[in-house]
N, C-alpha and C positions, 0 to 999 in steps of 0.2 A: 522382709525389711523394707521399708519404705523407701520408695524413691528418690534418690537426691535430687535436691533443687536446683534449679539449673538459673536460678534469678537470684532479688533481693525485696524482701516485705520490707516495705519504711511505713512506719507508724504514722499515722495523720497524728498531727496536735492540736488539741480542742480549742474552740474558741476563746475561752476563758484561760487556756494556758497559753494563749501566743498573746493575750491581751495583757496577762501577768509580767511577761517577760520587758513589755514595754513601760512599766511603773517604777519608778525611782524615788527617792525621796533625800533630801540632805541633809547631814549629820553633823555633829560636832565631832573633832578628834583633838587630841589632846600627847603631846608627848611626855611622859615619864621615866624615871631610872626603874629597871627592872623589879629591883627588891623593894619598891615602894607600891608596886600595883594594888594590892590587897586593901591598903591604908587609903589611897586616894579613891577604889572603888565604892567603899564603903562611905565615904563621906558624899560621895556622890548619888548615893542610892536614893535620897530623897525625891531626886528628879529625875534620875534615869534607870526607869522600870527594867527589873531582870529579864524578864521574857519578851523584852522588844526586840525583833529584828534576830530571832537566835540562828537564823541561815548565816549569819554572819560574825568572824572570830573577833570576839571583844578586846583580845589584843594582839599585836601584829610588831614584829620585828621590822624594825626599819627596810632591810633586805628583802621581804614579802612585800613590801609593798607596791603597786603596780607601777611603773616607770611614769607614766603619766600624772600620775597623782606625787609620785616623792618630788618629781619637777617641780611642782608648784610650793612644795611646803619650805617655810621659811627655816634658816638654821636652828639648829638648837640651842641654846645657853649654858646646856649642860658641859662639864669637861666632856671632850672627844673618846678618854679611857673610861667612861663610865657606859654601861651597858644601859640601852635604853628600850622602851616599848613605845609603841603608839598604841592609846588607848581610843575605841569607840565610844564615847560619853552616851548620847540621845540624837532624837532626831531635831533639828532646830525648834520644832514647835512646841517643844517639853519646857521651856528656859530660855531667854535673854543672853546672850554670850558674856554680859556683864555678871551676871549673877552665876554661871559656869565657873567664871574669872575668881570670884569671891571666896566660892565654896573651897574650889583648887587650891588657891591662894594660902589656906589656913592647914596646909596638910603640910609634910618634913622637907618633900623636896624644894620647895618655895622657900621656906624659913630662913630668914639671917643665921647663916652658922660662923663661929670663929674660924679662919684660915682659909673659908670661901673666899675669893676675889670678888666674887660679884653673885648677888641674892638672883636666881632666875627667875623670872615670871611665868604663868602660865600663858603658852605660845597656842591658843584655839583655832583649830583652823576647820573651816568648810567643805568637806567633800559631799559627789555625789553617790548615791551606794543602790543596788535595788531594792525594793520594796517589799518583795516575795520571794518565796523560797525556790529555789532553782528546782526545776523538774525530771532533769538528768546531769549525769556527772558530766558531760559533755558541756552544758550551760553551766555548771557549777565553775568548770575550768575558766570559762571564757571571761565569767564574771571577778572573777581571782585576778586575770590577767588585767582586766577591764576597770575595775571599780574599787573592790576590797576582798582580802579572802574570805573564802566564802565556803559552806560546808555543806554537802550535800547530804540528806538523810535516807535517801532512797525513798520517796512517798510522791503522788502528786495529787495535792488539794483540788486541782484544776481539771484532772481528767481520770481515766483509768488508773487503778494502780500500774506499776511498771513490770508486779510477776503476772498478773490478768497477760497481759500484752505479751509478755514472754512464752507463757505458758500456751498461749491459744494460738501464739504465729509457729510454735514446735511443731503443733497439730495439723498445722497447712503444708503438708509434704507432696499435693497432688497439683497446687496452681498452674505450673506449666501446663499439664493436661487440659484444665477446665478454662485456662485463658485458651490455648490454642482450639478448642471448641466454639469458646465464645467469637473468637474472629473467624473462624471460619463461618458460622452462622449469619455472621454481620454483612461477609464478604459475600455469601448466597443471597441475602436481599439487596446488595448494591446491583448482584448481575441481572437479577430477575427485574430491575427497574422499579421496586418498589419501598427504597429509602436509600439513608449513607450507610456505610459499612461500620454501623452499633451494632456491638452482640451482647447477651446478656444468656448467665448460665445459673443456675440456681439448684443446689446439690443439699442433700440429706448429709448432715453431717455425723451421724452415728452408722451410715454405710456408706459412704461415700457414694450412694447411687445419685446420676442427676436426673433430677425431679423432670426440668423442662429446660429447652434452648430457646429463646427468642430474636429475629433481628428486628432491625429498624421496617416500620412500614407507613411513616407519615406519607410518602407518594401514592400510595397503594390506592387506585380508585375503586375496583371492584364494581365494575358496571355503574357509576356514579359519574357525574359529570365534576365532582371534587375531590380531592383528597381529604383524609383525616389528619391533622399535624398535630394530635395527640396519642398517636400510634408510636410511643417512643418503646425501645427495647423494653424498660422495666417495667413497663407501663403492660405489655403485649405479656409479660414474664408474669406477672402475678394473677392476670387473667387466666393463663393456661393453668397454674396451680388452681384456680376456682374452679375452671371446667374439667380437672382433673377428680378434684374432690365431688362435684356433681354428680360426675360418674361410679364415686362410691355410696352415693347414697348422701352426703353430706350439703344441707340447704344453705346456699351461697347464693347471694342475691347481688346484682340483677341477673337474670337467667339469660345471657347472651353467651349463645357459642361463639367460639374464636376458630378462627381458620387459620391451619398452616400453609404459609406463603412457600416454605423450602423443603428440600429431602431434610435437612437437620431437625427442623420443626417438628415435622411430622414424625421422625422416629421417635422422636422422646414426647409429642401429646399423645401417642397410640400407643405407647409404654406401658407396661403395668409398675410403673418404679414409682408409683403413689403409693402403693401396697406396703411398703417399705416404711410409710410415715403411724403405721397400725400401733397403739399404744403410744403414740405422741401429744393425741389430740385432746388427753383430758388430765394431762400430768401437770403440775405444777412445779414450774421451772423458774429459777434466779434469772433475772435478767442481768447485764453486764455491769451494770450499778448496783448489784447486790438486793435490789429490790425484788420480791417474790410476786410473779403474776400468774395469773390461768392460763394457759396456751389456747383452752377453747375458744372459737369465734376468732382467731387470728389466721389468716391464710400460710403465712411462712414463717410462722414461730420458731425462732432459733436457727433456721436456717441460712444457708451460707450463698452469696451470690458473690460472682466473677463476671464484671463487664471490663468491654474492651477500654471504656471511657467513662470520665468521672462524671457522675450524672447530675442532671439541673436542679434546680429547685424542686419542680414537682415531683422530680422519679426519686429526689432525696427522702422526701416528706411521703412518698408511695412505700417506700421503704418503710420507713419509719412505723407507718400506721400499718403494716403489714407485720413487723415485728417479727422482723429477721434479726440473726445473731451478729455476722459478718459481712461485709463486703470489701471485695479485694477489686481494684480496677487498675485501669495499667497508663491510660493514656491523660493527663492534665487538661484540663478544659477552663484557661486562664481568662475566659471571658464569659463563661456560662455557669461553671462547675461550681457547687452549691457543699460540696464536701468538706473540703479544704478552707483551713481558718486564715491562713497566709494570707493577705489580701495583694500581694505582688504576684502570687499564681492562682487568682481567682476572685470569685466575689469576698470571701473571706469569712462564710456564713457557719462554717463549722456545723452544720445539721446533724451529723451523728452523734454527737454529745452535747447536749444543751442542756442544765438545769431546767430552763422553763420548759422543755418539751417533755411529754409524759412516757417516751420509751429513748432507749440508748444503744446504739452497737458500735462494736470495734471496726476500723475502717485500716485499711493499708492502700499504699501505692506499690505496684509490681513493677520491677526493672528486671526484664528478660538480662540474660548475660549476654544474648545477641539482639543489642533492641532493636526494635521494631518502629517500622516507620508512622506517623499519625496520620491517616489517611484524609480525615474529614476538618476542615475549616472550624480555626477556636473559636469563632461567634454560632456556631451550632448547638444546639441545647440536646446534649445528650440523655 
């Protein structure tokens, strides 16, 4: 039985997903008697495409309109006892408002009738609505309260499908264990004075075996008069995987042996866990975006990586070029982190899932049940 998780996995939103949620358009809406809705919709069909804004309810009862929207609508000219609906007609760039009014006025709700004290005129209003479909139920509910009744169809054209995220997250049952190991190797590196308390662990997802663990070493001089500022945990982790592949006889360039600097690093660098990857090097595997790719030649193909801190641009791209499958990190780096797409929580690059890059991987932030303190300044590139 898998261990019970002691924290929460928060999936990252993609760059396109964040941007899509910020895009809005203006539309026409029109109050009409409920029993004449079909007639009015048919009359307006020539300028109101049926496939437009399908994530929004075409018809809404007045009671279901957001309070902020209803407060700005004029009183209707229909009798109060008449059941009304608000029709979302189309985007305002489809036709000028006078044309919408002209077409609607020819339908029965707006025709002069015997016994009717006044003849209602089309009362067309303009409201702002989301331009793209919601990517989660929570976002759909938020938009329903803020803009217009919205439908969530369980999909995400701007990122990984929700079922892929859920199924992958369900298999991540040892996050606490791996994250504790990443913290340990990071603190060991800081204790011996070779770097900041940043740590990284890479795991074979098929077996759960830890392939390598690396701390930060950007302050390590190693007999030199200068440090190597690019010795981030992620880059050292990839180097360790490369070194272990060399020991298997796999040709990896450049042949530049890496030195373990802490006890935890030595434990895994000298272990035989690389042997658990036998059979994975030549397989064809589907990437997280559904494309098929050869795993041969990529150092960390579909492996899982656990980090104490959100990686910088350099390390995020190193993970992408190494073809990792999943990345989980604990602490956001709001000034240097490159995985998050929210501009108020980082650089906003969302490098884990970009259509203009040749690989994609899944990414989560891990929130431990008992929160851990971030020991690294937020201006450090992790």
